[in-house]
N, C-alpha and C positions, 0 to 999 in steps of 0.2 A: 589571599583570597580577594577576588574582585567582586564588588556588589554593584549591580546595575538596576536602577529603578526605572520602570517603564510605566506609561499611563494605565495600561490595562492588559488583559490576557492576550488580546489579538496582537498588540505591539510586541509583547514578549515572545509570542510564537514566531512572528516575522523576524525578530532579531536573532533568535536561536537558529531558525531555518537558514538565515543568511550565513551564520557561522558554519553550519554544516555544508552549505553550498561552497563556501570558500575552501573548506577542507577537501571536498571532493575534487575541486579544481586543481589542488596541489597533489592529492593522492586519490586517484579515481577508485582504487580498490580498498578504501578505508573501511575498517571494521567499526560500525556504529552500534553502540549499546543503547537499547531503547527501553523506556519505562511504559507501564500501562496506567490506566486510570484516566480521569477526565482532564487533568491538568495539562498533559503534553499534547492533547489533540490539536490545539492551534498550531503547534510546531509541525505536526504531520500534514495538516491541511495546507499550510504555507509551503512546505517543501514539495508536496505533490503538485501544487499549482506551478511551482518553478519548473518541475520536470515536464509537465504538460506544455508549458510555454516554450520549452527548449532552452530556458535560461540555465538549467542544471542537467548534466548528464550523470545519472545515478546508476547506469546500466551495469557497472562493475562493483558497486557498493556491496558490502556484506553487512548483515544485520544479526545481532545477538541479543538474547533475552537477559533481563536483570534477575528475574525470578519466575517461579512457577508453583502452582498449587500441587500438593501431593494428593494423589488419589483420584483426580479427575481424569477421565480418558482424554487422549490427545484431541479427539474431535469434539469434545464438549465446547459449546459456544463461549463459555466463560473461562476455559483454560487459557492461560496467557499465550500459549502457542497460537491458538485460534485468534485471539485478540490481535496479536502482533501481525499475523498473516493478513487479517482483515483490515487493520488500520494503518499498517506501514508497508508491508511487503507488496501487497497487491496494488495499492494506489501509486507506488513508485515504479510499477511495471517490472518488478523483480520476480524471480521464480523461487520456489522453496529451496533450491540448491544454494541460494545465497544466504540462507537462514540457519542459525544454530541456536540450540537452547537445551536446557537440562530435561531429563526424562522424569517427569513427575509421577509416571505410572510404573516405574521400574520396580521389579521385585526386590532388588537390593538398592534402596534409596541412598545409603551411605556411599556405595560404589558409584552411583550416578552423580553424586555431588563431586566426588574426586575426579571423575572422568570429565565433567564439564569445566572444572577449574583448569585441568590440564589442556583441554581443547582450546580454551581461550589463550593460554600461553603459546600453544603450538601454532595458533593462527597469527601469531605476531603481536598479540595484545590488543586491547581495545583502544582505538584512537580517540573517540569521543563518546563519553557515557552520559546519557540523559538520566536525570534523577527527579523524582518528586520528593515531597517530604510529608510525613504524617503529622497530625496534630500533636503527637507526643515526641516529635523530632526524629522518627525513624526514617531511614533511607533503605531502599529495597525492602526487605522484611527483616532488617536488623533492628529488632525491638530494643527499647531502653535496657541498658546494662549488657548489651552485646559487646563482645571483645573487639577492641579497636584493631586487633591484628587478625581477626577471623577470616577464614577462607570460605568458599562455597560450601554450604551445609544445610541441614534440615533445621527448621525453627518452628516453634509453637507460637501461633498467633495470639496476641492479647485479645481480651474481650472487646476492647475499644476498636481495634483494627477490624475485627469481625463485624462489629456494628457498622463501622464506616463503609465496609465493602458489601454489606447486605443489599445496598441499592442495585448492585449488579446481579443479584440473585432474587429478583422480585420482592425485595425488602424482607426476605425470609432468612434470618440469621442461621437457621438450622441447615440451610443448604450450603453455607460458607464452610469450606474445609478448615480443620483445626491446624493443619501443618502445611508448610511450604518449603521448597528449595529456594535459597536465595544466595546470590553472590555475597560473600562476607565483606565487611568493611575494608579489610586488607586487600581483597580482590578488587573492590571498587577503586581504592586508592592507586591500584596499578594502572588504571586508565590514564592515558596521556593528558586528557582534558575532560574532567567531570564538569558538567553543567547542571545545576539545580534550578528548576523553575518552580516558583511558588506564587499562587494567586489567591486573593480573598482574605478577608479579615480573620477568618478562622485559622489561618496559618501564621498570623503575625507573631504570636508568642514563640512558636517554634523557630521562626526565622530569626528573631532577636536573640534567642539563646544560641542558635547555631553560629551566628555571625559575631556577636559581641560577648557571648558568655565564655566560660572556660571550656577547654577541650575535656569532655567527660563522657563516659559510656552511658550516662543517664540521658544524654542527648546525642544519639549516634551520629547525626549529621554534622555535629561540631568537629568530627574528625577531618572534615574537608579543610579546616584551618591548617592542617599539616601538609596539604598538597601544594606543590609549587605553582600549579596552574589550574586552580579551581575557580569557577565563576558561579555566582548566585544571581539569578535574574528574578526580580520580584515586582509585582504591580504596586500601586500606591497603597492599596488596602493591606497587602501582606507586609509592606514596609512601614506600617503606621506605628510600630513600637520600637523602631530602630533609633537609638540615641544619636547616631552619627549619620542620619539620613542626608542632611545637607552636605556633609563632607563627601558622601558617596556620589551625590549628584554632581558636585563640583569636580571631583576627580575624573568622573566619566566624561563630563563636558569638555574637560581639558585634555583628554586622551588623544594622542596622535592617531590619525586615521589608519596609518600603516600597521599599527599594532593589532587591529582587528579585535575580536572578542576573546 
């Protein structure tokens, strides 16, 4: 696991966007796994700016979802399909044909989970998967004590996650669904390059446990320690409880430029 400490969220977004740009230059039809929420927005803004300037050709890129609410219609403004189309697909100048995600309104949700897991594999696998992290260490919607070998499945949200997400539903927790479809931890670890971005002091404990704690299902993100090419990008606030922060800064500063992120 590589840990990169950046000054702020804007710098983190630019760094990850540059990694995506580098990937697209090598593999124009790369399958990019995207996360929702406020944390990855600087990535999407920086990447869209590169596309507009002509620095990046994303015309053949493919986009896939990390998770989706169960029960919200596809056209609901806070369904993750709508969010991804609005914040990623459209700004990059892509069409819906480039996009894939699980069907959260399916009559048979279990079958929809299995179908999405298979679709990701049939598409050649995810080349780069963006991740956020919850205050309790969850990734995707793999809540604490999720199986580290889990595949795409339905999960029940914790009360804390519903509270955290209420801000997207007019601060009304009653509007936040109780269930989601999420890529499992095992599915996430299938990605060739998972990149977790965390910003703000509120994520500092989760980041420290993810990076420096034991691999344990109580902190689902700690499973990234098992991946041969996982990157954790954190701002100074989110890095504030890392015991090895100085070491991470030194190793990144000495990293050969040709290695990239």
